Residue, then its C-alpha position, 0 to 999 in steps of 0.5 A: m602670313k600672306e604677302t601681296l604685291q600690288p603690280v604697277r601698270t606701265g605703258k600708254g594710258a597707265p597712271s603715273r605711279q611713283y610707288e609700288y606696294l607690298i601688303l603683308s597680312v598676319r593672322p591673329d595666331e601668328p607671333v608679333p616678333i616674327a612679323y616684325q622680322r619679316l618687315r625688317e627683312h623686306a625693308e633691309y633687302g628689298k628697300w621697302e618702307l612701312e607706310r601703314t599698319r592696321l590692327y583689326i578686331g580679332g587680332s589680325r594685322r596688316y602692313w602696307m610697305r612701299r618702294k619707289v618705282m625706278r623708271v629707266e629711260r632709254t639712252l641709245d637710239v636704235y634705228 
């Protein structure tokens, strides 16, 4: 199983993204219950939610998970 985290760009000129994405790719020879267990662990401990599932010809699967990006505003003014 391969996991890819899509980075969220921040700063000036960056698009305002509300979500960050985690893509899980599962090979056709890997058992489905193991993939579901990984999805549950990410959802429970990492606060990810399943957005999209894709089953490809040949049996490989790909899952897109997302979670809200927390933007923290500065509360103290430093001079």
